[in-house]
mmCIF file of the C-alpha atoms, coordinates in Angstrom:
data_MODEL
# 
_entry.id   MODEL 
# 
loop_
_atom_site.group_PDB 
_atom_site.id 
_atom_site.type_symbol 
_atom_site.label_atom_id 
_atom_site.label_alt_id 
_atom_site.label_comp_id 
_atom_site.label_asym_id 
_atom_site.label_entity_id 
_atom_site.label_seq_id 
_atom_site.pdbx_PDB_ins_code 
_atom_site.Cartn_x 
_atom_site.Cartn_y 
_atom_site.Cartn_z 
_atom_site.occupancy 
_atom_site.B_iso_or_equiv 
_atom_site.pdbx_formal_charge 
_atom_site.auth_seq_id 
_atom_site.auth_comp_id 
_atom_site.auth_asym_id 
_atom_site.auth_atom_id 
_atom_site.pdbx_PDB_model_num 
ATOM 1   C CA . MET A 1 1   ? 139.856 99.229  82.399 1.00 0.00 ? 1   MET A CA 1 
ATOM 2   C CA . CYS A 1 2   ? 138.516 97.724  79.195 1.00 0.00 ? 2   CYS A CA 1 
ATOM 3   C CA . GLY A 1 3   ? 140.985 95.293  77.675 1.00 0.00 ? 3   GLY A CA 1 
ATOM 4   C CA . GLY A 1 4   ? 138.734 94.562  74.736 1.00 0.00 ? 4   GLY A CA 1 
ATOM 5   C CA . VAL A 1 5   ? 135.612 95.669  72.914 1.00 0.00 ? 5   VAL A CA 1 
ATOM 6   C CA . GLU A 1 6   ? 133.111 94.341  70.447 1.00 0.00 ? 6   GLU A CA 1 
ATOM 7   C CA . ALA A 1 7   ? 132.091 96.575  67.563 1.00 0.00 ? 7   ALA A CA 1 
ATOM 8   C CA . ARG A 1 8   ? 129.830 96.070  64.575 1.00 0.00 ? 8   ARG A CA 1 
ATOM 9   C CA . GLU A 1 9   ? 130.368 97.343  61.075 1.00 0.00 ? 9   GLU A CA 1 
ATOM 10  C CA . ALA A 1 10  ? 127.513 96.454  58.723 1.00 0.00 ? 10  ALA A CA 1 
ATOM 11  C CA . ASP A 1 11  ? 127.011 92.691  59.192 1.00 0.00 ? 11  ASP A CA 1 
ATOM 12  C CA . LYS A 1 12  ? 130.511 92.100  60.581 1.00 0.00 ? 12  LYS A CA 1 
ATOM 13  C CA . VAL A 1 13  ? 131.225 91.781  64.326 1.00 0.00 ? 13  VAL A CA 1 
ATOM 14  C CA . TRP A 1 14  ? 134.747 92.658  65.436 1.00 0.00 ? 14  TRP A CA 1 
ATOM 15  C CA . LYS A 1 15  ? 136.302 91.631  68.741 1.00 0.00 ? 15  LYS A CA 1 
ATOM 16  C CA . ILE A 1 16  ? 139.213 93.957  69.391 1.00 0.00 ? 16  ILE A CA 1 
ATOM 17  C CA . TYR A 1 17  ? 141.751 93.361  72.164 1.00 0.00 ? 17  TYR A CA 1 
ATOM 18  C CA . PHE A 1 18  ? 144.191 96.032  73.314 1.00 0.00 ? 18  PHE A CA 1 
ATOM 19  C CA . PRO A 1 19  ? 147.264 93.759  73.448 1.00 0.00 ? 19  PRO A CA 1 
ATOM 20  C CA . ASN A 1 20  ? 147.011 93.245  69.677 1.00 0.00 ? 20  ASN A CA 1 
ATOM 21  C CA . PRO A 1 21  ? 149.385 95.812  68.100 1.00 0.00 ? 21  PRO A CA 1 
ATOM 22  C CA . LYS A 1 22  ? 146.893 96.298  65.246 1.00 0.00 ? 22  LYS A CA 1 
ATOM 23  C CA . ALA A 1 23  ? 143.989 97.107  67.604 1.00 0.00 ? 23  ALA A CA 1 
ATOM 24  C CA . ALA A 1 24  ? 141.850 100.016 66.413 1.00 0.00 ? 24  ALA A CA 1 
ATOM 25  C CA . LEU A 1 25  ? 138.557 101.444 67.640 1.00 0.00 ? 25  LEU A CA 1 
ATOM 26  C CA . PRO A 1 26  ? 135.632 102.815 65.607 1.00 0.00 ? 26  PRO A CA 1 
ATOM 27  C CA . VAL A 1 27  ? 135.598 106.480 66.587 1.00 0.00 ? 27  VAL A CA 1 
ATOM 28  C CA . MET A 1 28  ? 133.036 109.232 66.022 1.00 0.00 ? 28  MET A CA 1 
ATOM 29  C CA . PHE A 1 29  ? 133.942 112.891 66.512 1.00 0.00 ? 29  PHE A CA 1 
ATOM 30  C CA . PRO A 1 30  ? 131.563 115.587 67.826 1.00 0.00 ? 30  PRO A CA 1 
ATOM 31  C CA . ASP A 1 31  ? 130.473 116.604 64.307 1.00 0.00 ? 31  ASP A CA 1 
ATOM 32  C CA . GLY A 1 32  ? 128.689 113.241 64.083 1.00 0.00 ? 32  GLY A CA 1 
ATOM 33  C CA . GLY A 1 33  ? 130.204 112.492 60.693 1.00 0.00 ? 33  GLY A CA 1 
ATOM 34  C CA . GLN A 1 34  ? 131.635 109.221 59.515 1.00 0.00 ? 34  GLN A CA 1 
ATOM 35  C CA . ILE A 1 35  ? 133.240 106.742 61.850 1.00 0.00 ? 35  ILE A CA 1 
ATOM 36  C CA . ASP A 1 36  ? 137.039 106.434 61.595 1.00 0.00 ? 36  ASP A CA 1 
ATOM 37  C CA . TRP A 1 37  ? 138.986 103.394 62.754 1.00 0.00 ? 37  TRP A CA 1 
ATOM 38  C CA . ILE A 1 38  ? 141.865 104.764 64.846 1.00 0.00 ? 38  ILE A CA 1 
ATOM 39  C CA . HIS A 1 39  ? 144.802 102.883 66.352 1.00 0.00 ? 39  HIS A CA 1 
ATOM 40  C CA . TRP A 1 40  ? 144.061 102.143 70.039 1.00 0.00 ? 40  TRP A CA 1 
ATOM 41  C CA . GLY A 1 41  ? 146.803 103.602 72.231 1.00 0.00 ? 41  GLY A CA 1 
ATOM 42  C CA . ARG A 1 42  ? 150.438 102.601 72.170 1.00 0.00 ? 42  ARG A CA 1 
ATOM 43  C CA . ARG A 1 43  ? 152.056 99.469  73.494 1.00 0.00 ? 43  ARG A CA 1 
ATOM 44  C CA . ARG A 1 44  ? 155.314 99.918  75.384 1.00 0.00 ? 44  ARG A CA 1 
ATOM 45  C CA . GLU A 1 45  ? 157.299 98.163  72.653 1.00 0.00 ? 45  GLU A CA 1 
ATOM 46  C CA . GLU A 1 46  ? 155.894 100.464 69.947 1.00 0.00 ? 46  GLU A CA 1 
ATOM 47  C CA . ILE A 1 47  ? 157.940 103.453 68.860 1.00 0.00 ? 47  ILE A CA 1 
ATOM 48  C CA . GLY A 1 48  ? 156.248 106.836 69.084 1.00 0.00 ? 48  GLY A CA 1 
ATOM 49  C CA . GLY A 1 49  ? 155.675 109.939 71.144 1.00 0.00 ? 49  GLY A CA 1 
ATOM 50  C CA . SER A 1 50  ? 152.178 109.139 72.328 1.00 0.00 ? 50  SER A CA 1 
ATOM 51  C CA . PRO A 1 51  ? 151.711 107.941 75.913 1.00 0.00 ? 51  PRO A CA 1 
ATOM 52  C CA . PRO A 1 52  ? 152.013 104.190 76.498 1.00 0.00 ? 52  PRO A CA 1 
ATOM 53  C CA . GLY A 1 53  ? 148.782 102.365 77.258 1.00 0.00 ? 53  GLY A CA 1 
ATOM 54  C CA . GLY A 1 54  ? 145.291 102.716 75.860 1.00 0.00 ? 54  GLY A CA 1 
ATOM 55  C CA . TRP A 1 55  ? 143.505 104.590 78.626 1.00 0.00 ? 55  TRP A CA 1 
ATOM 56  C CA . ALA A 1 56  ? 143.237 108.124 80.005 1.00 0.00 ? 56  ALA A CA 1 
ATOM 57  C CA . LYS A 1 57  ? 142.149 108.587 83.614 1.00 0.00 ? 57  LYS A CA 1 
ATOM 58  C CA . LEU A 1 58  ? 139.419 111.212 83.907 1.00 0.00 ? 58  LEU A CA 1 
ATOM 59  C CA . GLU A 1 59  ? 141.278 112.790 86.839 1.00 0.00 ? 59  GLU A CA 1 
ATOM 60  C CA . SER A 1 60  ? 144.419 113.206 84.717 1.00 0.00 ? 60  SER A CA 1 
ATOM 61  C CA . ILE A 1 61  ? 142.357 114.935 82.020 1.00 0.00 ? 61  ILE A CA 1 
ATOM 62  C CA . HIS A 1 62  ? 140.927 117.355 84.600 1.00 0.00 ? 62  HIS A CA 1 
ATOM 63  C CA . THR A 1 63  ? 144.383 118.127 86.019 1.00 0.00 ? 63  THR A CA 1 
ATOM 64  C CA . GLY A 1 64  ? 145.746 118.956 82.543 1.00 0.00 ? 64  GLY A CA 1 
ATOM 65  C CA . VAL A 1 65  ? 148.098 115.978 82.047 1.00 0.00 ? 65  VAL A CA 1 
ATOM 66  C CA . TRP A 1 66  ? 146.722 115.372 78.532 1.00 0.00 ? 66  TRP A CA 1 
ATOM 67  C CA . LYS A 1 67  ? 146.668 119.053 77.505 1.00 0.00 ? 67  LYS A CA 1 
ATOM 68  C CA . LYS A 1 68  ? 150.171 118.886 75.971 1.00 0.00 ? 68  LYS A CA 1 
ATOM 69  C CA . HIS A 1 69  ? 148.875 116.280 73.483 1.00 0.00 ? 69  HIS A CA 1 
ATOM 70  C CA . HIS A 1 70  ? 146.084 118.593 72.228 1.00 0.00 ? 70  HIS A CA 1 
ATOM 71  C CA . PRO A 1 71  ? 143.426 115.867 72.539 1.00 0.00 ? 71  PRO A CA 1 
ATOM 72  C CA . GLN A 1 72  ? 140.143 115.814 70.684 1.00 0.00 ? 72  GLN A CA 1 
ATOM 73  C CA . ARG A 1 73  ? 137.132 114.438 72.487 1.00 0.00 ? 73  ARG A CA 1 
ATOM 74  C CA . ALA A 1 74  ? 135.462 111.534 70.691 1.00 0.00 ? 74  ALA A CA 1 
ATOM 75  C CA . LEU A 1 75  ? 133.362 108.408 71.156 1.00 0.00 ? 75  LEU A CA 1 
ATOM 76  C CA . ALA A 1 76  ? 134.266 104.757 70.610 1.00 0.00 ? 76  ALA A CA 1 
ATOM 77  C CA . MET A 1 77  ? 131.179 103.297 68.981 1.00 0.00 ? 77  MET A CA 1 
ATOM 78  C CA . VAL A 1 78  ? 131.147 99.816  70.513 1.00 0.00 ? 78  VAL A CA 1 
ATOM 79  C CA . GLN A 1 79  ? 128.394 97.474  71.630 1.00 0.00 ? 79  GLN A CA 1 
ATOM 80  C CA . ARG A 1 80  ? 130.248 95.616  74.375 1.00 0.00 ? 80  ARG A CA 1 
ATOM 81  C CA . LEU A 1 81  ? 133.348 95.993  76.516 1.00 0.00 ? 81  LEU A CA 1 
ATOM 82  C CA . MET A 1 82  ? 135.526 93.346  78.098 1.00 0.00 ? 82  MET A CA 1 
ATOM 83  C CA . GLU A 1 83  ? 137.179 93.354  81.489 1.00 0.00 ? 83  GLU A CA 1 
ATOM 84  C CA . LYS A 1 84  ? 139.401 90.693  83.007 1.00 0.00 ? 84  LYS A CA 1 
ATOM 85  C CA . GLU A 1 85  ? 138.396 89.425  86.433 1.00 0.00 ? 85  GLU A CA 1 
ATOM 86  C CA . GLY A 1 86  ? 141.094 89.128  89.075 1.00 0.00 ? 86  GLY A CA 1 
ATOM 87  C CA . HIS A 1 87  ? 144.541 90.631  89.448 1.00 0.00 ? 87  HIS A CA 1 
ATOM 88  C CA . VAL A 1 88  ? 147.146 91.193  86.765 1.00 0.00 ? 88  VAL A CA 1 
ATOM 89  C CA . GLY A 1 89  ? 149.487 88.234  86.809 1.00 0.00 ? 89  GLY A CA 1 
ATOM 90  C CA . ASP A 1 90  ? 146.777 85.691  87.620 1.00 0.00 ? 90  ASP A CA 1 
ATOM 91  C CA . LYS A 1 91  ? 147.143 82.964  84.994 1.00 0.00 ? 91  LYS A CA 1 
ATOM 92  C CA . HIS A 1 92  ? 143.506 82.155  84.331 1.00 0.00 ? 92  HIS A CA 1 
ATOM 93  C CA . ARG A 1 93  ? 141.611 85.417  84.571 1.00 0.00 ? 93  ARG A CA 1 
ATOM 94  C CA . PRO A 1 94  ? 138.219 85.004  82.915 1.00 0.00 ? 94  PRO A CA 1 
ATOM 95  C CA . SER A 1 95  ? 137.044 87.572  80.373 1.00 0.00 ? 95  SER A CA 1 
ATOM 96  C CA . LEU A 1 96  ? 133.815 89.267  81.386 1.00 0.00 ? 96  LEU A CA 1 
ATOM 97  C CA . TRP A 1 97  ? 131.730 91.012  78.703 1.00 0.00 ? 97  TRP A CA 1 
ATOM 98  C CA . PHE A 1 98  ? 129.393 93.922  79.475 1.00 0.00 ? 98  PHE A CA 1 
ATOM 99  C CA . ASN A 1 99  ? 126.851 95.498  77.124 1.00 0.00 ? 99  ASN A CA 1 
ATOM 100 C CA . VAL A 1 100 ? 127.080 99.183  76.294 1.00 0.00 ? 100 VAL A CA 1 
ATOM 101 C CA . PRO A 1 101 ? 123.465 100.434 76.370 1.00 0.00 ? 101 PRO A CA 1 
ATOM 102 C CA . GLU A 1 102 ? 121.821 101.488 73.098 1.00 0.00 ? 102 GLU A CA 1 
ATOM 103 C CA . GLY A 1 103 ? 122.469 105.206 72.501 1.00 0.00 ? 103 GLY A CA 1 
ATOM 104 C CA . TYR A 1 104 ? 125.692 105.178 74.557 1.00 0.00 ? 104 TYR A CA 1 
ATOM 105 C CA . ALA A 1 105 ? 129.387 104.926 73.696 1.00 0.00 ? 105 ALA A CA 1 
ATOM 106 C CA . LEU A 1 106 ? 132.804 104.996 75.367 1.00 0.00 ? 106 LEU A CA 1 
ATOM 107 C CA . GLU A 1 107 ? 134.257 108.464 75.857 1.00 0.00 ? 107 GLU A CA 1 
ATOM 108 C CA . CYS A 1 108 ? 137.726 108.775 74.318 1.00 0.00 ? 108 CYS A CA 1 
ATOM 109 C CA . LEU A 1 109 ? 140.549 111.158 73.588 1.00 0.00 ? 109 LEU A CA 1 
ATOM 110 C CA . VAL A 1 110 ? 142.214 111.213 70.179 1.00 0.00 ? 110 VAL A CA 1 
ATOM 111 C CA . ILE A 1 111 ? 145.711 112.624 69.860 1.00 0.00 ? 111 ILE A CA 1 
ATOM 112 C CA . GLY A 1 112 ? 148.091 113.038 66.947 1.00 0.00 ? 112 GLY A CA 1 
ATOM 113 C CA . GLU A 1 113 ? 147.455 113.607 63.262 1.00 0.00 ? 113 GLU A CA 1 
ATOM 114 C CA . GLU A 1 114 ? 147.031 111.564 60.099 1.00 0.00 ? 114 GLU A CA 1 
ATOM 115 C CA . ASP A 1 115 ? 148.434 108.035 60.419 1.00 0.00 ? 115 ASP A CA 1 
ATOM 116 C CA . GLN A 1 116 ? 149.936 108.885 63.834 1.00 0.00 ? 116 GLN A CA 1 
ATOM 117 C CA . ARG A 1 117 ? 146.527 109.340 65.499 1.00 0.00 ? 117 ARG A CA 1 
ATOM 118 C CA . ARG A 1 118 ? 145.876 107.293 68.630 1.00 0.00 ? 118 ARG A CA 1 
ATOM 119 C CA . VAL A 1 119 ? 142.690 106.839 70.629 1.00 0.00 ? 119 VAL A CA 1 
ATOM 120 C CA . TYR A 1 120 ? 142.621 106.450 74.422 1.00 0.00 ? 120 TYR A CA 1 
ATOM 121 C CA . VAL A 1 121 ? 139.553 105.254 76.343 1.00 0.00 ? 121 VAL A CA 1 
ATOM 122 C CA . VAL A 1 122 ? 138.639 107.593 79.213 1.00 0.00 ? 122 VAL A CA 1 
ATOM 123 C CA . THR A 1 123 ? 138.380 105.730 82.517 1.00 0.00 ? 123 THR A CA 1 
ATOM 124 C CA . THR A 1 124 ? 136.878 106.580 85.872 1.00 0.00 ? 124 THR A CA 1 
ATOM 125 C CA . GLU A 1 125 ? 135.760 104.707 88.977 1.00 0.00 ? 125 GLU A CA 1 
ATOM 126 C CA . PRO A 1 126 ? 133.601 101.681 88.251 1.00 0.00 ? 126 PRO A CA 1 
ATOM 127 C CA . PRO A 1 127 ? 129.873 101.669 88.922 1.00 0.00 ? 127 PRO A CA 1 
ATOM 128 C CA . GLU A 1 128 ? 129.255 100.228 92.384 1.00 0.00 ? 128 GLU A CA 1 
ATOM 129 C CA . GLU A 1 129 ? 127.875 96.959  90.983 1.00 0.00 ? 129 GLU A CA 1 
ATOM 130 C CA . TYR A 1 130 ? 131.130 96.362  89.051 1.00 0.00 ? 130 TYR A CA 1 
ATOM 131 C CA . ALA A 1 131 ? 133.681 97.534  91.637 1.00 0.00 ? 131 ALA A CA 1 
ATOM 132 C CA . TRP A 1 132 ? 134.609 93.883  92.268 1.00 0.00 ? 132 TRP A CA 1 
ATOM 133 C CA . VAL A 1 133 ? 135.839 93.535  88.670 1.00 0.00 ? 133 VAL A CA 1 
ATOM 134 C CA . HIS A 1 134 ? 138.358 96.373  88.389 1.00 0.00 ? 134 HIS A CA 1 
ATOM 135 C CA . ASP A 1 135 ? 139.228 99.703  90.030 1.00 0.00 ? 135 ASP A CA 1 
ATOM 136 C CA . ARG A 1 136 ? 138.938 101.597 86.721 1.00 0.00 ? 136 ARG A CA 1 
ATOM 137 C CA . TRP A 1 137 ? 136.061 101.524 84.272 1.00 0.00 ? 137 TRP A CA 1 
ATOM 138 C CA . PRO A 1 138 ? 135.474 103.033 80.812 1.00 0.00 ? 138 PRO A CA 1 
ATOM 139 C CA . ARG A 1 139 ? 133.392 106.187 80.937 1.00 0.00 ? 139 ARG A CA 1 
ATOM 140 C CA . VAL A 1 140 ? 130.130 105.283 79.206 1.00 0.00 ? 140 VAL A CA 1 
ATOM 141 C CA . VAL A 1 141 ? 128.287 108.413 78.031 1.00 0.00 ? 141 VAL A CA 1 
ATOM 142 C CA . PRO A 1 142 ? 125.165 109.174 75.983 1.00 0.00 ? 142 PRO A CA 1 
ATOM 143 C CA . ILE A 1 143 ? 126.043 109.728 72.335 1.00 0.00 ? 143 ILE A CA 1 
ATOM 144 C CA . THR A 1 144 ? 124.070 112.978 72.408 1.00 0.00 ? 144 THR A CA 1 
ATOM 145 C CA . GLN A 1 145 ? 126.335 114.337 75.158 1.00 0.00 ? 145 GLN A CA 1 
ATOM 146 C CA . ILE A 1 146 ? 129.245 114.799 72.769 1.00 0.00 ? 146 ILE A CA 1 
ATOM 147 C CA . LEU A 1 147 ? 127.645 115.364 69.376 1.00 0.00 ? 147 LEU A CA 1 
ATOM 148 C CA . SER A 1 148 ? 127.369 118.911 68.086 1.00 0.00 ? 148 SER A CA 1 
ATOM 149 C CA . PRO A 1 149 ? 123.819 120.225 67.623 1.00 0.00 ? 149 PRO A CA 1 
# 
């Protein structure tokens, strides 16, 4: 489901973990303009009208669940993603890091406006080779698939 990511900005490498209430993702919109750092989802203890969590199931997008939030499609420009092996509640679940191929990014939805914007990573079924890790996986798409011509 992607509990963390690694992103680069100039010479700086950022490891960003969803549980951190200050977690933000570097997001590019379809116009291909500048990258904005947007708050990643909403934790249950945070006040706000956006959905709790940091992920949006692809099926729920297709069935219209997210429509009421007027989402914008975007890309999280990250180089690696992190999944936890094992089941939630296991004390010592190792972190597993996976590379995002060059020219690809994580598909996202951005909702809200101004300082209330939140980004949610789109998830789908994992690739067969990673099904043992988790039952949901970030949707990794070519950057060109979302950018405007």
